[in-house]
C-alpha positions in Angstrom: 47.1 49.5 13.0 45.5 47.5 15.8 41.9 48.2 16.7 41.6 50.3 19.9 41.6 48.1 22.9 38.9 48.3 25.6 40.1 49.1 29.1 40.7 46.0 31.3 38.8 45.6 34.6 40.7 44.7 37.7 40.7 40.9 37.8 40.7 38.8 41.0 40.5 35.1 40.5 39.6 32.4 43.0 42.8 31.3 44.8 41.6 28.3 46.7 41.3 24.6 46.0 38.0 22.7 46.3 38.4 19.5 48.4 35.5 17.6 49.9 33.1 20.4 49.5 35.3 23.1 51.1 37.2 25.9 49.4 40.6 25.7 51.1 44.3 26.6 50.9 46.9 23.9 50.2 47.8 21.9 53.3 51.3 23.4 53.2 50.0 26.9 52.8 52.0 27.3 49.7 50.9 29.5 46.7 52.4 30.2 43.3 52.1 33.1 40.9 49.7 33.4 38.0 51.5 35.3 35.2 49.7 37.3 32.5 50.9 36.4 29.0 49.9 39.8 27.8 51.9 41.9 30.3 54.3 39.3 31.7 53.3 40.5 35.2 51.9 38.7 38.2 48.1 39.0 38.2 47.5 36.8 41.3 48.5 33.9 43.4 46.8 30.5 43.8 47.0 27.5 46.1 49.9 25.3 45.3 48.6 21.7 45.9 51.0 18.8 46.4 50.5 15.1 46.6 48.9 15.3 50.1 46.2 17.6 48.8 45.7 15.3 45.8 45.4 12.3 48.1 42.7 14.2 50.1 40.8 14.9 46.9 41.0 11.3 45.8 39.7 10.1 49.2 36.9 12.6 49.1 35.9 11.6 45.6 36.0 7.9 46.5 33.9 8.3 49.5 31.3 10.5 47.7 31.0 7.9 45.0 30.7 4.9 47.3 28.6 6.4 50.0 26.4 9.2 48.6 23.4 9.0 46.3 25.2 10.9 43.5 25.8 8.0 41.1 22.3 6.6 41.3 20.2 9.8 41.6 19.9 11.4 38.1 17.3 13.9 39.4 19.9 15.2 41.9 22.6 15.4 39.3 20.3 17.2 36.9 19.3 19.8 39.5 22.9 20.4 40.6 24.2 20.8 37.1 21.4 23.2 36.4 22.5 25.2 39.4 26.1 25.1 38.2 25.0 26.5 34.8 23.0 29.3 36.4 25.8 30.2 38.7 28.3 30.3 35.9 26.0 32.5 33.8 25.4 34.9 36.7 29.1 35.7 36.8 30.0 35.3 33.1 31.5 38.7 32.8 34.0 38.0 35.6 34.8 34.7 33.9 35.5 36.5 30.6 37.9 38.9 32.3 39.8 36.1 34.0 40.1 34.1 30.8 41.5 37.1 28.9 43.9 37.9 31.8 45.4 34.5 32.4 45.1 32.8 29.0 45.8 35.9 26.8 42.8 34.9 24.7 41.3 37.6 22.6 37.9 39.2 23.4 36.4 37.8 20.2 37.2 34.2 20.9 36.4 34.5 24.6 33.0 36.2 24.4 31.9 34.5 21.2 34.1 31.4 20.9 35.3 28.3 22.7 37.2 30.1 25.5 34.0 31.4 27.3 30.6 31.1 25.7 31.0 27.7 24.1 31.6 25.8 27.4 28.3 27.0 28.8 26.6 25.4 25.9 28.2 22.1 26.9 26.1 22.3 30.1 22.9 22.9 28.1 23.7 20.0 25.9 24.3 17.5 28.6 21.4 18.6 30.7 19.2 17.9 27.7 21.0 14.6 27.0 20.5 13.4 30.5 16.7 13.5 30.0 16.7 11.6 26.7 19.6 9.2 26.9 18.8 5.5 27.1 20.4 4.7 30.5 18.7 1.2 30.5 18.0 -1.1 27.6 16.8 -4.6 27.0 17.9 -7.3 24.6 15.6 -10.0 23.2 15.0 -13.2 25.1 17.7 -15.8 24.4 18.1 -19.4 25.3 21.1 -20.9 27.0 21.0 -24.7 27.5 17.2 -24.5 27.0 16.7 -21.8 29.7 15.0 -18.6 28.4 16.8 -15.4 29.6 16.0 -11.7 29.2 19.1 -9.5 29.2 19.0 -6.1 30.7 21.6 -3.5 29.8 22.4 -0.9 32.5 24.7 2.1 31.9 26.3 3.0 35.2 28.8 5.6 36.3 32.4 4.4 35.8 33.5 5.7 39.3 36.0 8.3 40.3 37.3 10.3 37.3 40.5 12.3 37.3 40.5 15.1 34.7 43.9 16.5 33.9 43.6 19.5 31.6 45.9 21.8 29.5 46.3 25.6 29.3 45.4 26.4 25.8 41.5 26.4 26.0 41.3 25.6 29.7 37.7 26.6 30.6 36.3 24.7 27.6 38.3 21.6 28.3 37.6 21.7 32.0 33.9 21.8 31.2 34.1 19.2 28.5 35.5 16.7 31.1 33.8 17.7 34.3 30.2 18.1 33.0 29.8 14.7 31.3 31.6 13.0 34.1 29.2 14.5 36.7 26.2 13.9 34.4 27.1 10.2 34.1 27.2 9.9 37.9 31.0 9.9 38.4 32.7 11.9 41.1 35.6 14.0 39.7 39.0 15.5 40.5 39.9 18.4 38.2 43.6 19.1 38.0 44.3 22.4 36.2 47.3 23.3 34.1 49.8 25.4 36.2 49.5 28.3 33.7 45.7 28.6 33.9 44.5 27.9 37.4 41.6 30.4 37.5 39.7 28.6 34.7 39.4 25.7 37.2 39.0 27.5 40.5 36.2 29.5 39.1 34.2 26.3 38.5 35.1 25.1 42.0 33.9 28.3 43.6 30.6 28.4 41.7 30.0 24.7 42.6 30.7 25.4 46.3 28.6 28.6 46.5 25.8 28.1 44.1 25.0 24.3 44.0 23.8 21.4 46.1 26.6 19.2 44.7 27.4 16.9 47.7 30.8 17.2 49.4 33.5 15.3 47.5 31.6 14.9 44.2 33.7 17.7 42.6 37.3 18.5 43.7 39.5 21.1 42.1 43.3 21.2 42.3 45.8 23.8 41.2 49.5 23.1 41.4 52.8 24.3 40.0 53.9 20.7 40.0 54.0 19.4 36.5 54.5 15.7 37.3 53.9 14.2 40.7 50.3 15.3 41.3 49.1 14.1 37.9 51.0 10.8 38.3 49.3 10.2 41.6 45.9 10.7 40.0 46.8 8.3 37.2 48.3 5.7 39.5 46.0 5.6 42.5 43.8 2.5 42.6 40.9 4.5 44.0 40.7 6.4 40.7 38.7 4.5 38.1 39.3 6.6 35.0 41.8 9.2 33.8 40.8 11.8 31.2 43.8 13.7 29.9 44.2 16.4 27.3 47.7 17.6 26.5 50.9 16.6 24.6 51.3 13.1 23.1 54.5 12.6 25.2 52.7 13.3 28.4 49.8 11.2 27.2 52.1 8.2 26.8 53.3 8.7 30.4 49.7 8.9 31.7 48.9 5.7 29.9 51.9 3.9 31.3 51.2 5.0 34.8 47.5 4.1 34.6 48.3 0.7 33.3 49.4 -0.4 36.7 45.8 -0.5 37.9 44.2 -1.2 34.5 42.0 1.9 34.7 40.2 3.4 31.8 42.1 6.1 30.0 40.8 8.8 27.7 43.5 10.7 25.8 43.1 13.8 23.6 46.6 14.5 22.4 48.5 16.4 19.8 47.9 17.1 16.2 49.7 18.2 13.0 46.7 18.7 10.9 46.8 19.6 7.2 44.6 21.8 5.0 44.5 20.5 1.5 43.7 23.1 -1.1 42.6 21.5 -4.3 43.6 22.9 -7.7 40.0 23.8 -8.5 39.6 26.0 -5.4 39.3 29.8 -5.6 42.6 30.7 -4.1 41.4 34.2 -3.2 39.2 32.7 -0.5 40.7 29.2 0.0 44.1 30.4 1.2 42.5 32.6 3.9 42.3 29.2 5.7 46.0 29.8 6.4 45.0 32.3 9.1 43.9 29.3 11.2 47.5 29.2 12.5 46.9 32.7 14.0 43.8 31.7 15.8 44.7 31.9 19.5 48.3 32.2 18.4 48.2 28.7 17.0 47.7 27.2 20.4 45.1 24.6 19.4 45.7 20.9 18.9 43.2 20.7 16.0 44.5 23.8 14.1 45.8 22.9 10.7 49.5 23.9 10.7 50.4 22.3 7.4 49.0 23.7 4.2 49.2 21.4 1.1 49.1 23.3 -2.2 49.0 21.8 -5.8 52.5 22.1 -7.3 51.0 23.7 -10.4 49.8 26.7 -8.3 52.4 26.6 -5.6 54.2 29.9 -6.4 50.9 31.7 -6.8 49.7 30.4 -3.4 52.9 31.4 -1.6 52.7 35.0 -2.9 49.0 35.2 -1.9 49.8 34.0 1.6 52.8 36.3 2.0 50.7 39.3 1.1 47.8 38.3 3.3 49.9 37.6 6.3 51.7 41.0 6.0 48.3 42.7 6.5 47.2 40.5 9.4 46.5 42.5 12.5 47.2 41.2 16.0 48.2 42.5 19.4 46.2 43.5 22.5 43.7 40.7 23.1 41.1 43.3 24.1 41.0 44.8 20.6 37.8 44.3 18.7 37.7 41.4 16.3 41.2 40.1 16.9 41.8 36.4 16.9 45.5 36.4 17.9 47.0 37.4 21.2 50.2 36.2 22.9 51.5 32.7 23.6 50.8 31.5 27.0 54.2 31.7 28.6 57.9 32.5 28.2 58.5 28.8 28.1 56.1 28.4 25.1 57.6 31.4 23.4 61.1 29.9 23.6 59.7 26.6 22.2 58.1 28.3 19.2 61.2 30.4 18.4 63.3 27.3 18.7 61.2 25.5 16.1 61.4 28.5 13.8 65.2 28.2 13.9 64.9 24.5 13.3 62.9 25.2 10.2 65.6 27.5 8.8 68.3 24.9 9.6 66.3 22.2 7.8 66.3 24.2 4.6 62.7 25.5 4.6 62.3 29.0 3.2 61.1 31.7 5.7 58.5 33.7 3.8 57.4 36.0 6.6 57.6 36.4 10.4 60.1 34.4 12.3 60.6 36.4 15.5 59.1 38.6 18.2 57.3 41.7 16.9 59.4 44.9 17.5 56.3 47.0 18.0 55.1 45.0 21.1 57.5 45.6 23.9 55.9 43.2 26.3 53.9 40.1 26.2 54.8 36.6 24.8 54.1 37.5 21.2 55.6 35.9 18.1 55.0 37.0 14.5 52.7 35.0 12.3 55.2 32.9 10.4 55.2 31.1 7.0 57.7 28.5 5.8 57.7 27.5 2.1 59.5 24.7 0.3 58.8 22.4 3.2 59.3 18.7 2.9 56.9 16.6 5.0 59.8 14.8 6.6 61.1 18.0 8.2 60.5 18.5 11.9 58.4 21.6 11.4 56.1 19.4 9.3 56.0 16.4 11.7 56.2 17.9 15.2 53.6 19.9 17.0 54.8 23.5 17.5 51.7 25.1 19.1 52.4 28.6 17.7 51.5 30.7 14.7 53.7 28.8 12.3 52.4 27.5 8.9 54.4 24.9 6.9 53.4 25.1 3.2 54.0 21.8 1.3 53.6 21.2 -2.5 51.8 18.1 -3.8 51.5 16.5 -7.2 47.9 15.1 -7.3 45.1 14.0 -5.1 46.8 10.7 -4.2 49.9 12.6 -3.2 48.0 15.0 -1.1 46.3 12.2 0.8 49.6 10.5 1.3 51.3 13.6 2.7 48.3 14.4 5.0 48.4 10.9 6.4 52.2 10.8 6.8 52.1 11.8 10.4 52.0 10.1 13.8 48.9 12.3 14.5 45.4 12.0 13.2 43.3 14.7 14.9 41.8 17.0 12.3 42.3 18.7 9.0 40.5 20.6 6.2 39.9 20.2 2.4 39.0 23.2 0.2 37.7 22.7 -3.4 35.0 20.9 -5.3 32.7 19.4 -2.7 32.1 16.0 -4.3 35.8 15.6 -4.8 36.6 16.8 -1.3 34.1 14.4 0.3 35.7 11.5 -1.6 39.1 12.5 -0.4 37.9 12.9 3.2 37.1 9.2 3.3 40.8 8.6 2.9 42.1 11.0 5.5 43.0 9.3 8.8 41.7 11.9 11.2 39.0 12.0 13.8 37.6 15.3 12.5 37.7 17.2 9.2 36.3 20.4 7.9 35.3 21.0 4.2 35.0 24.3 2.5 34.9 26.4 5.6 32.4 24.4 7.6 33.3 23.6 11.2 32.6 20.4 13.1 33.1 21.9 16.5 30.0 21.9 18.8 28.9 20.3 22.1 27.1 17.5 20.3 30.1 16.7 18.0 32.4 13.9 19.2 36.0 15.2 19.2 39.1 13.0 19.2 41.8 11.5 17.0 43.3 8.6 15.3 46.8 7.2 15.8 48.8 9.1 18.4 46.3 11.9 18.6 44.5 10.0 21.3 42.0 7.4 22.5 38.3 8.0 22.9 36.0 10.9 22.2 35.1 14.1 24.0 31.7 15.8 23.7 28.5 14.4 22.2 26.9 11.2 23.3 30.3 9.5 23.0 31.7 12.0 25.5 29.1 10.9 28.1 29.8 7.3 27.4 33.5 7.7 28.2 32.3 8.0 31.8 29.9 5.1 31.8 30.3 1.3 32.3 27.9 -1.2 30.7 26.5 -3.9 32.8 24.5 -6.9 31.4 22.1 -8.5 33.8 20.1 -11.7 32.9 16.7 -12.5 34.4 14.4 -15.5 33.6 12.6 -14.8 30.3 
């Protein structure tokens, strides 16, 4: 049985854009519907920006960068970001309600996890980093053709930054882009995913009502348009940097469009991460890592969706997983302790169900799940699903599904496990469970940007996050996350 759900509050999200310091409707007056993934009902409408609104936001951000004190005045930036933090915290309960309503995120991972609480810690981290970061540095005196020169290194804001964000963990990713960009002295245009507009407009309203952020420094766009607005941000020569999180296919397009003006591009893209369970692991606890695919219904790029089991213990592992998944509770996101709610949309539900059918057609063995739960009459839910007898060349092992679907693959020995884990266009994350010395040695060989060993978790505001291969370019969060938004200038003076 599901834990009793807490009653939901009436949720009213901010409907307006933020452009040039003003909360405003789209120029056309158009709005679009925000749909709850839990009830499949309309929970509100928001401004539907088009390319004209995007052009206005770009112009405002360009002017604010070129003409205001924002990029040079760190004290101003620190004060304004402190005000933003305090304003967000003052209305945190409303934020939680909006996240649960529009994202379908469970109460547990909203209040205590990356959907709600964690992003505020990003502000704390960068406010502290701003005070201790080495913005200026100096190299030793050198001689060029007999002339002594002292070299000064200045770290300066990159310029106008466009942040294009996804729907899966929207508030966290919005903050992970906007906060370091503003801390670095950039001006920013935040373009929200169509499915989760409130996670962006909330930030825009707090910035407008609770901070001294100058007009044009932060702009927020919501739009039902899935292509033209984002492409304008990537193509416009007034934009100096594009920070994009989303699918690898869209990331390739962003990179192509941005190349026309040779602007800096940060990409945090897809993943098909693997959990390697070593043969010396305690299966009674190690295999519980399989529940990671149920976390937020599997809608996380770093979630390990392949599990590699030693062939010698493969049958044992499959039976354990089957029993454990049969007991897994999920449903109303407001239920205490739950980590799995619905998928974000009907579109995503159809995608996940299509991949389940692909797995069957490819010859993988469906162990459990595989459809919509009969007990839930509404909401975009899909059953936690396990496929066994998966070969790593199958599409369900190679392509990002973004749903609660686990592909379990046998391996022969440690070398074979490493080979399978690395046999992917992606290289975002993963996990190893077993003897720690052996796991650390294996970790050196895994081509991913992050890795968890024996239940530890890398994820924190000071931890750089990003991937190898087609999982992206650059790093988000940590010192590296700030430096994505900085340019390095070398100045020589007589020594």
